[in-house]
N, C-alpha and C positions, 0 to 999 in steps of 0.2 A: 504493500500500500504506500509506504513512504517513498519507495523507488519510483512508483508511478507518479506521485505528486511532484517530485523533484524534476522528472522529465517534463511534465506539463509546465512547471514554473520556468524552466530554461527556454522552452519554446515560446512562452509568452514574453519573456525579456527580449528575445531576438525579434519578435514581432514589434515590440515597442521601439526598438532601435530603427527598424525599417520605417515605422510610422513617423518617427521624428524626422528622418531624411525626406520622406514624402511631404510632410508638413512644411519643411523649410523651402522646398521647391515650390509648393502651392502659394507661399507668401511672396513669390516673385523674385527670389534670388536669381541673379543672372550669372552664368559662368564668366570667369575673368577674361576669357579671350573674345567675348562678344560685347556689344554696346547697344543700348536701346536708344534709337534716335527719335522715338515718339512719332510725331506727325511728319517729320522730315524724311525725305527720300535721299539717302546719301549718294546713290548712283546718279540721280538727277543733278545733284549739286556738284558732284565730281565731273559730270559731263559739261557743266557750265564752264568750269575751270579748264578742262582739257580742250574743249572746242575753241575757247578764246585764245589760249596759249598757242594752239596749232595754227589758228587763223593769223595771228599776229607774229608768229615766229618767236615767241618768248620762251625763256628758260623757266620752267615751273619751279625749279629749286630756288630761284631768286624771289619767290612770291610766297606770302603767308596770308591765310584768310581765316577769319572767325565770323560765324553767322549765328545769330540767336533770334528765334521767333518768339517774341515776348508773350504771345497769347497762351502758349503752353510751356515756355521756358526751355524748349528743346534747342540744342546747340550742335553745330557741325563745324569742324575745323579742317583746314588743309595746311599741312606743314606748320603746325601751330607752335612748335617749340624751338624754332630757329631764332637765335638772338640777333637783334638789330639795334643799332643806335637809335634811341627813341626820338631824337630831335625834340621838337616842341610838344610832343604828346605828353611829356612828363608834367606839363602845366595843369593838366586836369586833376591828377591826384593831389598836387600841391594845393590847389584852390579848394579841393574837397576837404582837406585837413583844416584849413582856415574857416571854411563855411561851417563845419561841424563845431568848431570852437565858438563861432558866433552863435550858433543855435543853442549851445550849452551855457551861454552868458559869459564866456571867458574873454570875448571881444565884443565891444559895443559899436554903435554907429560913430561914436566920437574917437574910438581908438585909431591912432595913426601908426602905420608901419612904413618906415622910410618916407614919411610925409604924406602917405596915402591912407584914406579910409578903405575899409574892405570893399565897399561898393565901387570906389574908383579903381582899386586893384583888380577886381573882377573884370571890369570893362577893358582896362588896358591889357591885361594878360590873356583873357579868354576870347575877347572879340578881336583884338589887334595883335595878339601874340608878342607882347613887349618882353624882350629877353632880360634887360637889366632889372626891371621890376620883379620879374619872376625869380631871378636870383636873390633879390632882396627878401622876397617872401620865404624862400628856402632858408636863408641865414637867420631869419626871425624864428623859424621853427627849430633849427639845429644845424648840425653838420650835414653835408650831402648824404653820407651814409646813414645818418639818423633819419633823415627825411625818407630815404628809400626804404628803410626798415618799416616806417609808418605806412608807406604805400601798401604794404602786404596785407593790411587789414581789410582792404577793399577787394581782394581776390580770395579764392578758396583753394589755395595751393599750399603744399607743405613747405616748410622752411628750406629743406634740401633741394627744392626745385630751382632756387635762385642761384645763379652762377656769380662769381666774383665781379664780373663785368657789370652786373646789375648794380652792385653797391658802389663800384669805383667810377663807372663811366655812363650810368643811366641806360644800359641796354635793356630792352623790353622784348616780349614775344607777343604774337597775336592772341595766344590763349590768355596771358596775363591782362592785356589791355581790354579784351572783350569782357572779361569778368569784372574789371573796374567799371566799365560802362554799364554792365548789368546791375551792379550795386547802385550806381548813380540813378539809373532809371527806376528801379523797384523801390528805392528808399529816398526819393528826391526831396521829401520834406526834411530829411536829415541834413541836406546840403543846400540851404536857401540860395537862390539866385544863380547857381552854377549853370543849370540847363538853360535858363532864360538868356544868359549871355552867350552860350554856345549856339543858340538858335540864330544869333545875329552874325556869327563868324563867317568870313569868306563867302559872301554871296556870289553865286555864279562860278565857284571854283571847287575843285575836288569832287566830293559827292554831289554837291549842288550843281556841278557842271553836267551830271548825268541825269538828274531829276530836278525839275523846276516847279512842279505843281504840288509838292507836299513839303511841310517844314522839316528841316534836318538840323539837329544839334550836333555839330561836328567840331573836331579839333585835328588839324593837319600837323604833320612834321616834315621838315625838308632840310637836309644838311649834307654837305660834302666834306669829308674829313681830309686830313693831311695826306693820306695815301690815295686820294682821288676817288674813294668809294662814295657813291651817291645813295643816300637813304631818303626815300619819299613814302610817306604813309598818310593814312587818314583813318579816323575812328569816329563813329557817330550813331545817333539814334534817328532812324528814319520813320517819320510819323505817318505811315500808311494806315489803312483801316485798322489793322492790328500791327503796331509798330514792330520793326525789326532793328536789331543792333548789328552793325557791320564794322569789321576792322580789316583793312587792307594794308599790308606792309610789304615794301619792295626794296630791293638792293640792286644798283647798277642796271636799272631798267629804263630804257629810253622812253621819252614821252610818258613818264610815269603818271603825271597828273591826268592825262587822257585815259590811261589804262584804269586808273582808280575810278574816274567818272563812268566809264563804260561798264565796269564791273558792277558798280552800284545800280545802274539801270537794269542789268541782267538779273541781279538779285531782287530788285523790285518786282520784275515780272514773275519771278518764282514765288515771291511772297503773296502775290495776288492769287495764284493758284491755291495756296494754303488757305487764304481767306475764304475762298469758295468752298473748300472741302471741310473747313473747321467745324460747322455744326454737325455734319455726319460723323466726323472723327470723334467729337466729344460724346455723342450718343453711343457709338461703338465702344469707346473707352469705358464709359460708365457701365455698359452691359458686361464688358469683360471683367471689370473690377468687382461687380456684384457676383458674377459667376465664380471668380477666384475666391471671394469672401465666403461664398456658400460652400465651396469645396474645402476651404480651410477650416470652416466650422465643423463640417462632417469629419474631417481628419482629426480634429481636436476631440470630438465626441468619441471616436473610435480609440484614440489614444487614452483618454480618461477611462473608458470601459476596460481597456486592456490593462491599465495600471491597477484598476480596482480588482480585476481578476487575479493579477499577479500578487497583489497584496493578500488577497484571500487565500491563495494557495500557499504563500509563504507562511502565513499564520497557521494554516492547517498542518503544514509540514513541521512546524516548530512544536506542535502539541505532542505530549507524551502518548505513545501508542499502547493500547491494552495488549498484554501478553496472555494467551490462553493458559489456565491452570492445569497442571499435570493431573491425570486421572488418579483418584484416591485408591490406594492399595487396599485390597480386602484383608481383614485380620486373619492371622494364621489359625487354622482349625484346631480345636482342642482334641485330646486323644480320643474321646468318645465320638466326636464328629468325624474324626479321620476314618473310623471303621464303619460309619453309618453309610448304608447304601445310598448311592446317589440317585435321586429321583430323576426321571426324564424331565427335560425342560418343559415347564408349563403344566405338569400333572399335579393335581391337588391330592394331598395325602388322605383326606377324608373320602374322596372318591375311590381311591385304591382300597381303603379299609372296607368300604361298603361292598365292593366287588368281592373281596376276600370272604366276608360273612356270607354273601349270597352263594358263593361256590361251596362253602362248608355246608350250608343248609341243603343245597341241592344234592350234595354228596350223601348227607345223612338220610335224606328222603329216599334216595336210590337204594341205600343199604337196607333201610327198613322195608321197602317194597320188595327188595330182593329176598330178604329173610322170610317175609310172608309167603312169597311165591314158592320158596323152597320148602316150607313146612307143608303147604297145601299139596305139593307134588309128593312129599313123603307120605302124607295121609292117604293120598290116592293109591299109591303103590301098596301100602299096608292093607287097604280094603280089598284089593284084588287078590291078595294072598289068602285071605280068609275064605 
């Protein structure tokens, strides 16, 4: 009995382990080698980049792209972790730091930094990309490296993602800058006036050269270093029906401002297809989530039932088991009993005695009758002799 219970308990524990694995998968865990793009079609986005680079004869390795569809938060990247000198794009996180301090009351409208109020600094740096005042804002915050360490709070990247060039020379990636712009868009009340000023920047240029009918909050970067390398970038929030965030970073790419403008137009067209599909996608997503939730609940119920059964069996196996008592030994017969004839099993002694008496009586009757008959025969013979 104990052995059977232990076997059943082990089987239930194995079932519990399998149920746990199934439940984890039902909750939506995705294998490490795959990525969920949500509403986005990575093949279609890849095609946009491939077609444009092939048409224009561009080297794709000198290009990085980050695209985020804000209605769902889904993001797609192309070559996102290549490090480029940021040029003037760094001015966005610098002014986010100061705007947040203003929001928290650490800076007021009367506070002057290098002779400027924060409102004046926002306009000069974000709208007109003034370099000297931007450097003054950084020095107000701390050293260059301290400022760049503070930038990291606006992205969702681990510390070991950042290379030394990030701290020493203000090198950025498309992944980092796209995440900074996502924080700015989704938490814009945390950074007063930053987006308002970016909406006024570079009319007719960069992204605004490719799209003219919707507002764009953008910040470009353009710089040629001492080795002749040309870095031209743009990052922005494009206010289509459902806004999208786009970052384009280039290195040594001819007519880069035109490339950036045309890419923005291509991504706008793609975003419009997402807008048309969005209601259907949200319905399908809700239905899928409800089905996953139902399956997870069923798995949980099975797991709890299996745990309860395992607990019951464990308690049963732990109870002391009853051992059958040995058969009682019959007492040794006494001397008189030892010679007593053994009666056949199940025969009553009284019945045997009655049969014995009956036999004796029948025998006596026979003997009496035999005696009578014998005398009568004797008399008969005697009579015949006379």
